[in-house]
C-alpha positions as CSV (number, residue, x, y, z in Angstrom):
1,M,-2.0,-26.0,-4.6
2,P,-3.8,-24.0,-2.0
3,L,-7.6,-24.6,-1.7
4,V,-8.4,-22.1,0.9
5,T,-10.5,-19.5,-1.1
6,Y,-13.0,-20.0,-3.8
7,A,-10.7,-18.2,-6.3
8,Q,-8.0,-20.7,-5.6
9,T,-10.3,-23.8,-5.7
10,R,-12.6,-23.1,-8.7
11,P,-10.0,-23.9,-11.4
12,F,-9.6,-27.4,-9.9
13,A,-13.3,-28.1,-9.8
14,A,-13.3,-31.0,-12.3
15,Q,-10.3,-32.6,-10.8
16,I,-11.7,-32.3,-7.3
17,K,-14.9,-34.3,-8.5
18,Q,-12.8,-36.9,-10.1
19,D,-10.5,-37.4,-7.1
20,V,-13.2,-37.5,-4.4
21,T,-15.5,-39.8,-6.3
22,Q,-12.6,-42.2,-6.9
23,R,-11.6,-41.8,-3.2
24,I,-8.2,-40.7,-4.2
25,M,-8.5,-37.6,-2.1
26,P,-8.4,-37.0,0.7
27,P,-5.5,-39.5,1.0
28,W,-6.3,-42.4,3.3
29,F,-5.0,-46.0,2.8
30,A,-6.3,-47.9,5.8
31,D,-8.5,-50.9,4.8
32,P,-11.9,-50.4,6.4
33,C,-11.9,-54.0,7.6
34,C,-9.7,-53.3,10.6
35,G,-9.6,-50.6,13.1
36,H,-11.1,-47.1,13.6
37,F,-8.7,-44.1,13.4
38,S,-9.1,-40.6,14.9
39,N,-7.4,-38.9,11.9
40,D,-9.4,-40.6,9.1
41,P,-10.3,-37.8,6.7
42,S,-12.4,-39.9,4.4
43,L,-15.5,-38.2,3.1
44,T,-18.9,-39.5,3.6
45,A,-21.1,-40.5,0.6
46,K,-23.2,-37.4,1.2
47,E,-20.2,-35.1,1.3
48,I,-18.9,-36.7,-2.0
49,S,-22.3,-36.2,-3.7
50,T,-22.4,-32.5,-2.5
51,L,-19.1,-31.8,-4.1
52,A,-20.0,-33.6,-7.3
53,A,-23.4,-31.8,-7.5
54,W,-21.5,-28.4,-7.0
55,V,-19.2,-29.3,-9.9
56,D,-22.0,-30.5,-12.1
57,A,-23.8,-27.1,-11.5
58,G,-20.8,-25.2,-12.8
59,A,-19.0,-24.8,-9.5
60,P,-20.8,-21.6,-8.4
61,A,-19.7,-19.2,-5.9
62,G,-21.6,-18.9,-2.6
63,N,-22.7,-15.8,-0.9
64,P,-19.6,-14.2,0.5
65,S,-21.8,-13.0,3.6
66,D,-22.4,-16.7,4.4
67,A,-18.7,-17.6,4.5
68,P,-17.1,-18.3,7.9
69,P,-14.4,-16.0,9.1
70,P,-11.0,-16.6,7.6
71,R,-8.7,-19.1,9.5
72,H,-5.5,-17.8,10.8
73,W,-2.6,-20.2,10.3
74,A,0.8,-20.2,11.9
75,A,3.1,-19.1,9.0
76,G,4.6,-22.1,7.3
77,W,3.4,-24.7,10.0
78,M,0.7,-27.3,10.2
79,I,0.7,-27.0,14.0
80,P,-0.1,-23.9,16.1
81,Q,2.8,-21.3,16.3
82,P,5.6,-23.3,17.8
83,D,6.9,-22.4,21.3
84,D,10.4,-23.2,20.0
85,I,11.9,-23.9,16.5
86,I,15.1,-25.7,16.4
87,R,16.9,-25.5,13.0
88,M,20.0,-27.3,11.6
89,P,22.6,-24.5,12.0
90,V,24.3,-25.4,8.7
91,P,22.6,-26.0,5.4
92,V,23.4,-29.4,3.8
93,S,24.5,-29.3,0.3
94,I,22.8,-31.9,-1.9
95,P,24.2,-32.7,-5.4
96,G,22.1,-32.8,-8.5
97,S,22.7,-36.5,-9.2
98,G,23.9,-39.8,-7.5
99,D,23.3,-41.3,-4.1
100,V,23.6,-39.3,-0.8
101,E,24.8,-40.9,2.4
102,Y,22.6,-40.4,5.5
103,T,23.5,-37.0,6.8
104,Y,23.4,-36.0,10.4
105,E,23.5,-32.8,12.3
106,I,23.6,-32.5,16.2
107,V,21.8,-29.4,17.4
108,P,21.9,-28.4,21.2
109,T,18.5,-27.4,22.5
110,H,19.9,-25.2,25.3
111,F,16.9,-26.2,27.4
112,T,17.5,-25.2,30.9
113,K,14.6,-27.3,32.2
114,D,12.9,-30.5,31.2
115,E,10.3,-30.0,28.4
116,W,7.2,-32.1,27.5
117,V,6.4,-31.8,23.7
118,Q,2.7,-32.0,23.0
119,L,3.0,-31.2,19.2
120,S,5.8,-31.4,16.9
121,E,6.4,-31.0,13.2
122,I,9.6,-31.5,11.0
123,R,9.8,-28.9,8.2
124,P,12.4,-29.5,5.5
125,S,13.4,-26.4,3.5
126,S,13.8,-28.6,0.4
127,R,10.9,-31.0,0.7
128,A,11.4,-32.5,-2.7
129,N,14.8,-33.9,-1.7
130,V,13.9,-35.4,1.7
131,H,13.2,-39.1,1.5
132,H,12.8,-39.3,5.2
133,A,14.0,-37.5,8.4
134,V,14.2,-38.7,11.9
135,V,14.8,-36.5,14.9
136,Y,16.3,-38.2,17.9
137,V,16.7,-36.9,21.5
138,R,20.3,-37.2,22.9
139,P,20.2,-36.6,26.7
140,P,23.0,-35.1,28.7
141,N,26.0,-37.5,29.3
142,S,24.9,-39.7,26.5
143,K,27.7,-41.6,24.9
144,W,26.0,-41.9,21.5
145,L,28.0,-40.2,18.8
146,Q,30.1,-38.7,21.6
147,H,33.0,-37.8,19.2
148,A,30.9,-36.5,16.3
149,P,30.9,-32.7,15.6
150,V,28.2,-30.6,16.8
151,G,26.3,-28.0,14.8
152,V,27.6,-29.1,11.3
153,P,26.6,-31.9,8.9
154,F,28.4,-35.2,8.9
155,T,28.0,-38.7,7.6
156,A,29.1,-42.1,8.9
157,S,32.0,-42.3,6.5
158,S,33.2,-38.9,7.6
159,L,33.7,-39.9,11.1
160,A,37.2,-41.0,12.4
161,N,36.2,-42.9,15.5
162,P,35.0,-46.6,14.8
163,Q,32.3,-46.4,17.5
164,D,30.8,-43.2,16.1
165,Q,30.7,-44.8,12.7
166,R,28.8,-47.7,14.1
167,D,26.4,-45.3,16.1
168,A,25.6,-43.5,12.8
169,K,24.1,-46.8,11.6
170,W,22.2,-47.9,14.6
171,T,20.8,-46.4,17.8
172,D,18.3,-47.1,20.5
173,A,18.0,-43.4,21.2
174,E,14.4,-42.1,21.9
175,I,12.7,-40.8,18.7
176,L,11.1,-37.4,18.9
177,L,9.5,-37.4,15.4
178,V,9.6,-39.2,12.1
179,Y,9.0,-37.5,8.7
180,A,8.3,-38.9,5.3
181,P,6.5,-37.7,2.2
182,G,2.9,-37.0,3.0
183,S,3.3,-37.5,6.7
184,S,1.5,-35.2,9.3
185,P,2.8,-33.6,12.5
186,D,2.5,-35.4,15.8
187,H,-0.2,-34.3,18.1
188,W,-0.6,-36.1,21.4
189,P,-3.8,-36.3,23.5
190,P,-4.1,-34.3,26.8
191,G,-2.1,-35.9,29.5
192,M,0.5,-37.4,27.0
193,A,3.6,-36.0,25.5
194,K,7.2,-36.7,24.3
195,F,10.0,-35.9,26.8
196,I,13.2,-34.0,26.2
197,P,15.5,-33.7,29.3
198,A,17.1,-30.4,30.1
199,G,20.4,-30.0,28.3
200,S,19.7,-32.5,25.5
201,D,20.7,-32.3,21.9
202,L,18.5,-33.1,19.0
203,V,20.1,-35.4,16.4
204,F,18.7,-34.8,12.9
205,Q,19.1,-37.9,10.6
206,M,18.4,-36.9,7.0
207,H,18.1,-39.2,4.0
208,Y,18.3,-37.0,0.9
209,I,17.6,-37.9,-2.7
210,T,18.8,-36.1,-5.8
211,K,16.4,-34.5,-8.1
212,G,18.4,-33.3,-11.1
213,R,19.8,-30.0,-9.7
214,A,22.1,-29.2,-6.9
215,T,20.5,-27.4,-3.9
216,T,20.6,-27.2,0.0
217,D,18.3,-28.1,2.8
218,Q,18.1,-26.7,6.3
219,T,15.4,-28.7,8.1
220,S,13.8,-27.4,11.3
221,V,11.6,-29.0,13.9
222,G,8.7,-26.9,15.6
223,L,7.8,-27.7,19.1
224,V,4.6,-27.0,21.2
225,F,5.1,-27.7,24.8
226,A,2.5,-29.2,27.1
227,K,1.0,-26.7,29.5
228,Q,1.0,-29.2,32.3
229,S,3.2,-32.0,33.1
230,P,1.5,-35.2,31.6
231,T,0.8,-38.4,33.3
232,K,1.9,-40.5,30.2
233,R,5.1,-40.4,28.3
234,V,4.9,-41.3,24.5
235,L,7.6,-43.6,23.2
236,T,8.0,-44.5,19.4
237,L,9.1,-48.0,18.9
238,Q,9.5,-50.2,15.8
239,L,9.3,-53.6,14.3
240,T,12.1,-54.0,11.8
241,N,13.0,-56.8,9.3
242,D,16.3,-56.2,7.6
243,W,17.0,-59.6,6.4
244,F,14.3,-60.1,3.5
245,V,15.3,-60.8,-0.2
246,I,12.7,-60.0,-2.6
247,P,13.1,-62.1,-5.8
248,P,13.1,-60.5,-9.3
249,D,9.7,-60.0,-10.9
250,D,7.8,-61.1,-7.8
251,P,4.5,-59.2,-7.7
252,N,3.5,-60.2,-4.1
253,Y,6.5,-61.0,-1.9
254,R,5.7,-61.3,1.8
255,A,7.9,-60.8,4.9
256,E,7.1,-60.5,8.5
257,V,8.7,-59.6,11.9
258,H,7.5,-60.3,15.4
259,G,8.2,-58.8,18.9
260,T,6.8,-59.1,22.4
261,I,5.8,-56.0,24.5
262,P,8.2,-55.9,27.5
263,N,5.8,-54.0,29.9
264,D,2.2,-52.8,30.0
265,C,1.4,-49.8,27.8
266,L,-1.3,-48.2,25.7
267,L,-0.9,-48.6,22.0
268,L,-1.7,-45.2,20.3
269,S,-0.8,-45.2,16.6
270,F,1.2,-46.7,13.7
271,F,3.5,-45.4,11.0
272,P,4.5,-48.1,8.4
273,H,7.5,-47.4,6.2
274,L,8.5,-49.2,2.9
275,H,10.0,-48.0,-0.3
276,L,8.8,-47.8,-3.9
277,R,8.0,-51.4,-4.2
278,G,5.8,-51.3,-1.1
279,K,2.3,-52.8,-1.7
280,E,0.6,-53.5,1.7
281,F,1.5,-53.3,5.3
282,E,-0.3,-55.0,8.4
283,Y,0.0,-54.9,12.1
284,N,-1.4,-57.7,14.1
285,I,-1.6,-59.1,17.6
286,I,-0.8,-62.7,17.7
287,R,-2.7,-64.5,20.5
288,P,-1.9,-68.0,21.8
289,N,-4.0,-70.8,20.3
290,G,-7.3,-71.5,21.9
291,T,-7.9,-67.9,23.1
292,P,-11.5,-66.7,22.6
293,E,-10.3,-63.7,20.4
294,G,-8.9,-66.0,17.8
295,A,-5.2,-66.5,16.9
296,V,-4.7,-63.2,14.9
297,Q,-6.2,-59.7,15.6
298,T,-5.5,-57.3,12.6
299,L,-5.1,-53.8,14.1
300,L,-4.3,-52.0,10.7
301,R,-4.0,-53.0,7.1
302,V,-2.7,-50.3,4.8
303,H,-2.6,-50.3,0.9
304,Y,0.8,-48.7,0.9
305,N,1.6,-45.5,-1.0
306,F,5.2,-44.3,-0.8
307,Y,4.2,-40.7,-1.6
308,W,1.6,-40.5,1.2
309,Q,3.3,-42.0,4.3
310,L,0.7,-41.5,6.9
311,S,0.2,-42.0,10.6
312,Y,-2.8,-44.0,11.6
313,R,-4.0,-42.9,15.1
314,L,-6.3,-45.3,16.9
315,A,-9.6,-43.7,17.9
316,Q,-9.5,-45.6,21.1
317,P,-6.0,-46.6,22.5
318,I,-5.5,-50.3,23.1
319,F,-4.1,-51.7,26.2
320,L,-1.3,-54.1,25.7
321,K,-0.4,-56.4,28.5
322,A,3.3,-57.2,29.0
323,G,4.2,-60.1,26.9
324,T,1.7,-59.3,24.0
325,E,3.1,-60.4,20.7
326,L,3.0,-57.9,17.9
327,Q,3.5,-58.9,14.2
328,A,4.2,-56.7,11.3
329,V,3.7,-58.0,7.8
330,A,4.8,-56.4,4.5
331,W,4.1,-57.2,0.9
332,W,6.1,-55.8,-2.1
333,D,5.4,-55.7,-5.8
334,N,8.8,-56.2,-7.5
335,S,7.1,-56.7,-11.0
336,K,7.1,-54.6,-14.2
337,D,3.4,-54.0,-13.4
338,N,4.6,-51.7,-10.7
339,P,4.9,-48.2,-12.4
340,H,7.2,-47.1,-9.5
341,N,9.5,-50.1,-9.6
342,P,13.2,-48.9,-10.1
343,D,14.1,-52.3,-11.6
344,P,12.1,-55.5,-11.6
345,S,15.0,-57.6,-12.9
346,V,17.0,-57.5,-9.6
347,A,16.7,-59.1,-6.3
348,V,16.0,-56.5,-3.6
349,R,17.4,-56.3,-0.1
350,W,17.3,-53.8,2.7
351,G,19.3,-50.6,1.9
352,D,19.4,-47.0,2.6
353,Q,18.6,-45.7,-0.9
354,T,15.2,-45.4,-2.4
355,Y,15.8,-48.1,-5.1
356,D,16.6,-50.5,-2.1
357,E,13.8,-51.4,0.3
358,M,13.0,-51.2,4.0
359,M,10.5,-52.7,6.2
360,V,9.9,-50.7,9.4
361,G,6.7,-50.8,11.4
362,F,6.9,-47.7,13.7
363,F,4.3,-47.6,16.4
364,D,3.7,-45.3,19.4
365,V,2.8,-46.3,22.9
366,A,2.0,-44.4,26.1
367,V,3.7,-45.4,29.5
368,P,3.9,-43.9,32.9
369,A,5.7,-40.4,32.6
370,S,8.6,-41.6,34.7
371,V,9.4,-44.5,32.4
372,D,12.0,-43.9,29.5
373,K,12.7,-46.2,26.6
374,R,15.6,-48.0,28.3
375,H,13.5,-48.8,31.3
376,F,10.5,-49.8,29.3
377,F,12.6,-52.5,27.8
378,I,13.7,-54.0,31.2
379,R,11.6,-57.3,31.2
380,S,10.4,-58.7,34.5
381,A,10.5,-62.4,35.1
382,R,6.9,-62.8,34.2
383,T,7.4,-61.5,30.7
384,G,10.8,-62.9,29.8
385,G,11.8,-63.4,26.1
386,Q,13.3,-60.9,23.7
């Protein structure tokens, strides 16, 4: 519901008091034990008491003459009016029931020059049916999905070429943006941006869920370009564990994954992704034994909520030296006490559908503007490893 004007807000006064005093709203799931984040919307104790006192007093209206001037929002967007909007040309038909295979749509940008993207936002037209969306950048001359159709929806099983079928299940292409329920747009600091080369395509990967009636979706992405060429390029990377097996009725199953940073970078933000059994997610730096900082430095601990999949943006970026070891840890509740659990009686593995599970620890880093993802992963002799 909109809460922009007094008339819109007043009917929800009692619910507002309840939700803010219980810290259900604004949504924020980072444990205060670890890290400081620039997008933390948490209310102070004084702000909460002010709202509660207003409700207890009957939620009176203020003096209209004291109100600030109305805000002007870009129609339909949480970012300023986009410089460009790229929409899937053909709507995707979503059935009323059953599983839906990951759906792709390749969309040419027709960019005649390189573009640096300062802000971006994915906007589904049928938000209730989108489990997640990832928009990838496919530069000119890329061989990824090279035989797949352009401008129309397709799935891996609809492709005739075996390599294209494999490409639809795995890629190392650069990620422009990730969307999941509750997620917010990307907004990079001055001097940092995502890069889209001239002549690139955007590849929309859409995971749809059915909601009882047939519908369509035509997702778009809004782009705001940097006004000046940045000095830093933002890359979205990930730590993924796809080999876990969660036992039936296990209320606190734990899995982890490690990786080392191939080159120096600035760590900017995190975006953890689990499914309905997700309970907690943690990002750590693992330091060699005997270092003054201790063996483990926890950067973020999230009490996971599938319906509010948030980005957590560090208030101060952290310099990561080449060879730094990152760890992601996840916990799941596969018991009957989890009200969102599709079936506590089964063992759960990695899978595409919502009743399966995933473990992906997305994180964003800034590197020199001239370094793309492929070159970032070229390790020097001094870093070595995988």
